[in-house]
N, C-alpha and C positions, 0 to 999 in steps of 0.2 A: 431846790432854787425854784422850781417850778409849784411846788406845792405855797410856797410862800408868793407867787406871784397871781397862785389862784384865790387866796386868799385877802391879800392887797388890793384889788383892783375893785372889789365890792364897795372897801371902802371908801376910796375913793369915789365910788360911787352917789356913797353918802351921805359924804361931804362936798362934793357939787350941789348935793339936792337943797342940804340946810343953806350954804351959803347965802342965795337971796334973801334970805327967809328971816337968819336971825345970826348976831354974827359970830365972830369965829369963838369958840368953846379955848381955854385957857392951854390945853394940851395939841391943837394945830401944828402949831411950829414945833413940839416935837416931834410933830410926825414927818414937817415938810425938811426938817433935816436928815432925818431917818429914809426918806425917800431918796434926797440926793445922795448919797450914801450905795444906796440899793445900786442907785444908775453907775454909780462910780465903778463901785464895784463890778457890774454886768459890763460894761464898758472896754472896762480892763480884760477880763477872762477873755469879753469876744475877742480883742487884737492879739491876745497869746495863743488863743487856739487857731486864729487864722495864721498869724507867725507859725504853727507849729507845722497849720496843714501846707502851708508854702514850702514848706522844707521838706517835707514829704515828699509832694508832688514833684522836688525838683530833684530829690533823690532815686522816686520813680524813673524819672525824664531820663538821669541818666544811667541806669541801669539798663533802663529800655534800649536804648542809643549803640551806648556800648554789644551788647546783644543784638542791638538789627548789624552794626556793622561788623560785627566776626562773621554772623548769617551770611553776610554779601562778599566775602570776604573769599570761602570756597568757592562756592556756583563761579566768580571771577575768573578761577584757574581751571574749572571745568568747560568755563565758553571757551578759553582758550585753546584748551587742550581739544576739544571739539571741532571748533571753526579751521584749526591747520587739514586742510582740505586737500587731496591728491586728486589730479588731472590725468588723462592717460595720457595727455603728450606729455606728462611729467616723467614716463617710465622709460629706462633704456632704452636707447636703437633697437639693439634686438627683442627687448622683452616684445616691447609694440609689434615689431617684424613678424613675431613668433602668433602674435592673438592676432592680429588682419589674417595669416596665412591661415588659421584655424576657420576663419568666419567662411559662409556658404555665399554663393553671389547673390541672394537677397539678403545680407546681411553686410557686406562689402557695400551696397546701395544704399540702406539702411545709415551707416555709417558715415559716411561720403556725402551725406546731407544733415552732417553735424557741426564740422567748420570746416574753414577754408583749407587749413593745412591738413586736416584729416581726407579732407575730396583731392587733395594731388594725389595723399601717400593708397587711396583707396582706388586709384583708377589707375594704381600702375601698372605696366605689363608684366611684368613677373608674378604678382597676383592672379591677374587671369588664365595662363597660361595653362595652371594646370585644371581649372577648369575646363580650358578649352580642350584637352584633352581626355580629361574624366569623361566628359558630355559626347563630345563633338569628335572625337579622336575617330573611334571606328568608321567616320560616315562624310568626315569631311578629309580631301585632298589637294592636291596642289593644283590641279584644272578650279578647284573649289575657293581657295585663296588668291587666285589671278583674279577670276570674276569678280570677289570682293572687294579687289581694290580698283579693278575699275566701275565696278558700282558704287565705291565711298569719291570716287572722284568726279564721277557724274551729278553726285548728289552735292558734290564743292560746289561744281558748276552749276545748280539750278538755284543752289539757295543764292550765290551772289549774285544773278539776276531778278532773282523776286527781291532783293534788299530797298529796291525803289525803283519805279517807274519814271522813264529821262522827262516823258510831263509834267511829273512832280517834280523832278528835282528844277528844270530851267520853270515853270510857274513861281515856285520860291525864290528861285535865286532875283530873280526879276525884279520881287520886292525886298529883296534882303535887307535892304537900306532904313527899314522900318520895323524897331525895335519887335516890336507883338509880331511878326512876321517869322523875324529868325528866332525870336525865342521860343515860337515852333518849327521853326525849319529845324532846331536841335533835341526841342523834343523831341521828334515823331524821328531823326537820324538815330536815336539814342535806342527810342523801344524796339525799332526793327533790328536794334543788336540786339541778340539774346546773351545774355551775363552768365559769365564763366559755362559756355556751351564744350561738351564731350568731343574731344577727337573724332573724327570718322576713321580715320587710321590706328586706331586701339583695338587692342584686342579685347576690351572690354565695349566699345558698341561691334565690336564684329559678333559678339558674345550676344547683346542683347538684342538685334539682328535677329538673329537664328531663331531667337528666344520667342520672340515676336511672331514670326514668320510673312518679313517684310523682305526677307530676302532668299531668292529658288536659287539653289545650288544644286551643280551637277553632281550626280550621283548613280550608285548601278542599284534593281532593283531584282530582289531572284524574282523569279514563275510570276510572272507581271499578268496585270487585269485580273486579280485575285483568282491566283494559282487557274487561269485558262488550262482548259488541255493541252492547245497546240503553245504554251509556252511554258511547260515542263522542264525540269531540268535547264532550265534557261537562266541570263542574267542580263537585261537590257539598259539601257542607259535612259535616263532623266530627267527630269529638272523638278527637284523638290521640295517643299517645306515645310516647317514644323505646325502642326497643333499641340499647341503646349492646351489646350481645354482636353483632350483626349491621349494627349500624349504619343499621338500617331503621327504620318508625315499624308500631304497629297503632293502626287508623282503625275509628272505633265508629261509624257511618251511623245517624240515626236512624231508625226503624220507619214506615213509608209503607205504605197497603193494607191488606192482611191478611199482612205480612209485620212479623217483628220484630224486632229493630235487629240488626244486621247486621256482625259483624267479618272486617275483612277484617287480613292478617300481610303482613308483608315490603313496607313499601309502601315506597320508595325514593325519595329527596331530590328526585329532577327531576320527581316526581309533586305536592309539596306546597305549598302557597304559603299568604301569609298572606289574608284576607278582604277584598277593595276596602274592602267597603262593611260598618256594622252593622247591616245588615238583617237579622231571623233567617229562617231558611231557608222557611216556612212565610209571612210575611209578602211583598206585593210591592213595590217596593223603586221608588221616585217618580226616575224622572232628571232634570235638566235640563238638559242637554246634546243633546236632541235636534233643536233649532234649527243646530246646526253640523254637520250628519250630512253627508256627501256622497258622491255614488257610487266606488264604491270603496275606503270607508274597512272596517278590522274593528273587527269589534265583537261585545261579549257579550250574550246578553241571556235572562230569567228565563221559562223555561218549565216545565208540571208538565203532571203527564196530569190527573189530576183535583183536587178540594179535597184529597183523602185524600193527596195523594203533596205530600211540600216540592218547592218549586223549585232547578233547577238550571241554570249557567250556562254556557248553551251560543253555540256559535260559529259567525258568521256575519260574509257578506259586503255592503254596501249595493252594491243595483242602480239600474241606471234603472229608469224608470217607463214604464210601454208607450208611452205620448207622446210620449215621447222618443225619440231617432234617437240617444241615447249619444254623438252630437258634443262633447266639453266646452269649445268656443266658445260652445255654443249654448244648453246644456243651465241646464234650469231645475227638476229636480228638488227641490235643497236649499231653493227656496222652500215644495214642496208639504207639508199635515198629512201624507202618506201616506209610506211608507216600504219600498221595495221589500228584502228582505232574501235572499239565498242562503244556506239552511245544510241540511245532512243532520242531519233526525231519526229517530232508529228506533223506533220504536213498539212 
């Protein structure tokens, strides 16, 4: 067909060239009939090829759409399977309590910031009791707990007084009938109240106050004032606070004699203990175990230089009386009202 077109178009050019110059030859009508047949055949073949192409394209589109639908079905199942996420709160109660019980204090604080439900759980006293015993149990006593209760109560009173001044409330209340000022009053009152505050009497609050060093609590310090020679083998009452930067304590000793309050820094953990008795530093402790003492027992006794000084607890060993030969089978020192004590005191 292409060869025929190439050979036919030059003939048409020659034909149109001779038309205005001379009349058409006798064979021109045959050529015209031949060209009409050609164009009819050409148009028929063109329409047939276009129809075949449209059928082929429709089949291709149907195949591609079916394949794409099959491909989409598989990821849908995967997406539905992956979309089933499980939250921590969906765990059973016992499993969640076990997980929270394994967290450190820092982990509980971070978990408490996730949601309101976890916040209430992570602030529970039973979760913080273990951390209190592990870190602070050796240096915290009953006196420290009572002081903490007084400290938390004073904080509540101070926070209650700071919520709003009387003058400010009167000034706002005088113009409360005006809408903008009443709205401002509600905004001020709502902003002054902290959202979801940590209860002051909770163990978590007590732990964080000890950790931050804001709370000074009573304890006893061995060999006070960096092991001064005058305080060797002794233990004195003091108020201490924790320094989390150095993992040591600051000790504040009560004044004695002409000396004012002495503050010692860098006190290590092994030099601190909880007070064994609740007796104040300037009072004499009445013991009820003197009848149970025997030679060789290691004890502590109270001693002070004079009435202006606080008592300190000094280490000593019970010895035999002068009338005893030291034979344990014939010793009657424990029946005497006198006790011989071997100790070293530096005055």
